[in-house]
N, C-alpha and C positions, 0 to 999 in steps of 0.2 A: 553356470555351475549349480545355481540353486535349483533349476529345473531338473538337472541330472540327479541331484541328491534326492529330489522329490520322487523321481522314478524309482530309485533304489528303495526309499522308504515305503513307497506304494507296493513294491514287490514283497517286502517284508510283511506288510499288513495283510496282503492276500494270503501269504503263507501261514501267518498266524491264524487268520480266519479259517482256512482249510483245516488247520491242526485242531481247532476247537469244535469242529462239526461233530455231531453225534456219531456213534460207532456204526449205525445202520446206514450212513450216507454212502456215496459212491466209493468203491474200493480204491482209494487213492492213498499212496504212501510216498515217502520221499524224505528229503532233507534240505535245509537251508544253512549255508555256511557264510558268515560274514568275517572277512579278514581285513585287518587294518595294520599297515606297516609304517612305522615312523623311522626316518633315517636323517640324522643331523647332517647338514651340508657344511663342510669345513672350508676355511680359507686360511692362508698363511700370512701373518703380519710380522715383518722382520723385527718389530719392537716388542711385541708381546707373545710371538709364537703362533701356534695353531689355535684358532677360535671357531666357535660355532657361528655360522652366518645366519642360517635359518633351518627350519625343520621341513623336510619333504615328506609328504603323506601319500600312501597308496592305499586305496580302499576298493574292496571287491566283494561282490555277493555272488555265490554259486547256488543256484536253485535247481534242484532235481526233483521231478514229480513223476510218479509211475502210476498208470491206470491199468488195472487188470480186468479184462472183460472176456469171458468165455474162452479162457486159455490163451488169450493174446495180451501181451504186455506192451503198453505204449508209454515210452519214457521221454520226457522233455528235459533237456539240459540247457540252462540259461546262465550266462555270465554277465553281470552288470558291473560297471565301473563309473567313475565320475563322468565319462563320456556318454553313459547310457548303456543300452544293450550292446554288448561287444561280441557275443557269440551265442548262437542258437542251434541246437541239435535235436532231432526227433529220431527215436529208435523204436522200431517195431519188431517184436520177437514172438514167434508162435511155433507150435509143433503140430504136424499132421502125420500121425502114425510114427514111422521111423524117420521122418524128414523134419529137420529143425531149420527154420527160416529166420534170418535176421536182416533187417534193412535199416539203413541210417541215412538221414538227410541233414546236411550241414549248411548253415547260413553264416557268413562271416565277412568282414571287410577285406580280408587278404588271405593268401594261401602261400605256403612254403613247401616245396617238394625237396625232401631231404633224403639223400641216398646213403645207405650203409656201405662203408668201405673198410679196408683193412690196411694197416701199415706193413712195412717190410718184415715185421716180426709176427704178423698174423693177428695183432691185437685190434679190437674193433674201434671204429671212428665213424663220424658223420660228416658229410659235406653237403653244401647247399647247391642243388642242381638248378632250381628256378624259384623265383619269388615274384608275386604280383600283388601290389605294386613292387617295382624293383627296389632292391636294397643295396646300400654301399657295403663294402667288404673290408673294414679296417682290421679284422681279426684273421683274415685268410680262411674264411669258411667256404668260399666257392670251390666247386669240384675241380680238381686238377691233380697232377702227379708231380712229385710223390706226396703221400699223406704226411702232413706235418703237425705241429703243435696246435694250429688253428682248428683242424678237424677233430683232434682229441678234446679240445676245449668245448667245442659245440656238443660233442657226445656227452661230456660230463655235465654240461648245463641242462641237457634234456633228460639224462638218465640218472644223474647223481653220482655219488662215489661208487667206485668199482673195486675189484680185487687188487688192481695195480697202482691206483692212485686215489687217495682220499684226502679230505680236508674237513676238520671238525667245524670250521667256521665258514669259509667262503663257499662251500658246497651245501650249506644249509638250505632247505627248500625255500625259505622266505627270501634269502638273498639271490638264489638262482632265478627265481621269478622276477625279482627286482631288476637284475641285470638284463634279462630278456625284455622286460617292459620298457626299461630305459633305452635300450638299443632300438626298439621300435619307435618310441616317442621322438628320438633325435633324428630319425630319417627325414630327409627333405621331401620325400614323397608322401609322408604322413599316412602310413598304412593303416593305423588304427582310426584315422579320421574319415575313412572312406565309408560309403553306405553299405549296409549288409546286403549281400547278394548270394544266390544259390551257388555254392562252391564245390560241394562234394556229395556223391551218393555211392553207397556200397550195398551190395547184396551178397549175403553169405548163406550158402546151402550146405547142410551136412546130412548125409544119408547113411544110416547104419544098415548094412546088408550082408548077410552070410559071413559075419565075423570081420567085415571090412568097413571102414569109415571113409566114405567118398565125399570130398569137400570141393566146393566151387565158390570162388570169391570174385565177383564182378565189381569193378571200380570205375567211376565216372567223375572227372574233375574239371571244373571251369578255371583255367589258368589265365583267363582274360579279364577285362574290366566289366563293369555293369552294362555299359552301352555296347561294348564289343566283346561278347563272350568267345572263348576259345576252348574247345572241349578236347580232353584226352581220355582214353579209356584203356583198360587192360583186364586180364583174367589170370587168376592163380588157381590151378587145378591140383588137387592132392588126393592121394590114396594112402591109407594107413591100416595096417593089420598086425595081428599078433599070432605067432606060431604056437604050436602046442607046448613047446619048451619055454615059452615066455618071451621070446625075442620079438621086439617091436621094430617094424620096418615101415618107413614113411618115404614117399616120393612126392616131389613138387615140380610143376612146370609153370614157368612164368612167361606169359604171352602178353606183350605190351606193358609189362610191369617189371619193376626191380625191387630188390630187397631194400627196405627203408621205411620212412614214416612221412606222414603229411601233418603239418601243424598249422594252426590258424590263430589269428589275433596275437596274443602274447606268448603263445606256445606253453601255456600252463598244462599240467597233466591231463585235465579234463578236455583240453583243446587239441590234444594229439590223437591222431588216428593211426593205429599200427596195422601192419599187414601188407605193406608195400607202398611204393611211390610210382608215379607215372612218367616215363620219359616221353619223347616226342614221336615215337614210331609205334603205332598201335598194333600192327600185325607182325611184329618181330619177336621171335623167341629169344629172350635175353638170357634166361638162367634155367638151370635144372639143379635140383638138390635131392640128395639121398641121405636119410638118417637111419642109423642102426643103433638100437639101444637095448640094454639088458641082456647082452650076450654073455653067458656065464661059462667059464672054462677053468677048471682046476682052482676054484676059489677066487677067481678074478672076474670082475664084471667089466666087460668091454663096451665101448660105444664109439661111433664114428659119424662124422659129418663130412659129406663130399659136395662141393659146389662147382658146377660146370658153367662156363661162360661161352656164349654163342654169338653175341653181337659184336665183339671185338676180336680181331684176328691176333694170333691164331686161336681158333675156337678149341675148347676142350676143358679138361680138369684144371682148375685154378687154385683151389684151396682144399686141404684135407685136415680135419681135426680128429685125432685119435685119443680116446680117453680110456684110462684104466683105473679101477677102484678095487683095492684089496686091503685086507687087514692082516697085520702080523700078530697072530693070536697070543704068543708068549708075552708081548708087551702091550696088548690091547691098543695097538697103534694103527689107525686107519690112514691110508695113503691114497690121494687122488692125483693122478698124473695126466697131463694133457700135452700132447705133441701137436705143434702147428707147422704144417707144410704148405708153402705158398709158391706162387709164380707159375709160369708156363713150364718151367723145368722142374717143378715140384721139389724145391729146395727146403730142407729142414731148417726152419727159421728160429724156433724157440721151443723150449720145454718148460712148462710151468707145473710145479707140484705143490700140493698142500698136504701136510701131515697133521693129524689131529689125535690128541691123547686126552682121555677124560678119566679122572679118578674121583669118584664121589661128586662133590660140589665144585671141583676144580677142573678146568679144561684148558689145554694149551694147543694153539694152532701155529704152525710154522709155514710160511710161504716162501718158496724159493724158485729160482728160474735159471735156466741155462740158455744163454744166447751169446752172439758174437760180440767181442770187444772191438776197439777201434782198429785192431790189426786183423780182425776177421776170425781169430781163434775163439772157440767156444769156451766160456768160463762159467763157473758156478757162482751165483750171487744169492745172498740171503736178503729177501725183500721185507718181510714183516714177521714179528713174533707177537702173537696175541694171547694174552692170559686172561682167563675168565674165572671169577669166583662168584658162584650163583647159589647162595643159601636162600632159604625161604624168605620172601619179602624184600629182597634187595639183590643187586647185581653190581659187581665191580669189574671193570675191564681195563686192562693195560695193553696198549697197542703201540709197539715200538717199530718204527718204519726206518729202513736204512736207505741211504742214497747211493745208487750204483752207477749214475751217469758220469762217465769218466771225464767228459769235457766241461761239466758244470758243477760237480760236487766240490764243496770246500771242506766237508767233513764226512765221516762215515755215517753219522746219524742224521736222518732227515727230520723226523719229528717223533715225539713221544706223546701219545694221547692217553689221558686218563679219564674215565667216566664212571659215575655212580648213579645207579637207578634204584629207586625205592618206591613202594606203594603203601599208603596208609589209608585204609578205608576207600573212599571214592576219590582220593587225591593221589597223584603220582608226580614224581620229580625226577629229572634227569640233568645232571651237571657234567659237562665235558670240559676238560682243560687241555690245552696244547702247550707242550714245552719244547724248547729247542735243544735240550740235553736230557739226560736220564731223569733228573729230579730238579733241575733249575732252568732258568731262561723262559719266563712266562711269555707266550706268544699271543694267546687268545683263549676265549672261553665262551661256552653257551650254557644258558640256564633255561631249562624248559619245564613248565609246570602244566598240569591238566587237572581239571576238577569236574566230575560228573554230577549233575543235579537233575535227577529225573530224566526227561527227554533232552536236556541241554548238556552240552559238553563245552567247557571253557578251557582255552589254551593260552599260554603266554610263552614267548621265547625272547630271551635277551641275549644279544650277541656283542661281546666285548673284545677289544684288542688291548694291547699293552697300555695305550694312553687315551683311549676314547671309546665311546659307545658307538658301535657300528650300526646297529639296527635294533628296533623293538617291535615285536609283532604280538598282536592280540587277535584271538579267533574265538568265535562262538558258533556252535553247530546245534541246530534243532532237528531232531529226528521225529517223524510222525508217520 
């Protein structure tokens, strides 16, 4: 462990030395972020109750360096932990006339191919299609049908809180990363202990020509071991243009690739590569997508997303998302409505609508949805009521979330989140409290503070539950 700690300190020293070089040195910019997370380990003693057994520590350094030479940007992204170098990426970006080129090389001890799927209501989820080294599946992440809570949990761990489910405490970035790191550390295959190997290469080309943007994304991934590599590859081709009236149309073809993400090491945000994942058939047309945005008729802005499936029978249109945005002028009320149509028979699965009203420094958002109950009949449910008071220098948010799951709900109220954000000079603070009723029933809290001192940004996050400290995170970022 001492050697690993010395590696991290050496990386910090190199960063500090580069930061202190004169201004006329090589055109290098970047940042270094050191994160330390402390989590008490608890055990239960029948005589004295719950006690702290020990403190677990997670330390990580993210080092990002960018060198700009003759219009070409070369970026290095490195992640260090107690194990040493955990993840290394090199990104090359350049422009040749109307052509933009971006290429990325990734070295990591492991790889996870994660496919984007949808449940029977059309809501997004992630499932694990492949991992090398192999992973156990205690949470039900492996791809299969139907999509269940395991796939939604994986989606929330990687993407955070979304419109339909949030959690002020357990979806905090510090804990999400802790859960993923712990999951990897407990695997019998020790995915984080494997040597770094060449895992991924992407090439992105974007050409603007005659009002059209033509894109081509090539992906190559090694899903095998260091000694026995196994390569997969795929291509995503896209064309996007805008009509004279402002309508934006985009089409995508997925050859040897599917919608999803690939992540490496602990699946931190810096270790996630978006833009598609690679199944095992390189010359198969898996998906086609069509997007229509900014279609305006009679004061209503329309949008559509159509997803076609070709690899699984019967081939054809599998998902349609129809979006409408309009404003009721007399009430200054904006409504965003989304219809989800799923399945081979294109069944209307759900309708999610968001209404927003803003008057001065006060804004209110109501989230509701229409989807079938246990009998199959469509019902209207109120999901969230978000009130925001945003005067200069501070912000107060009340987020009331209702429970509408008929088989599991014990009360109509799910949670009530209250948050206060304020900024004084170079210091900012954000306090979030979760209640189990409107004004009582303390469940948990987060206290976040940040302080900017020149090129350094210091952050602290304290996560509390009703009877214990859940985690404490400290972070310092140097920008140069």
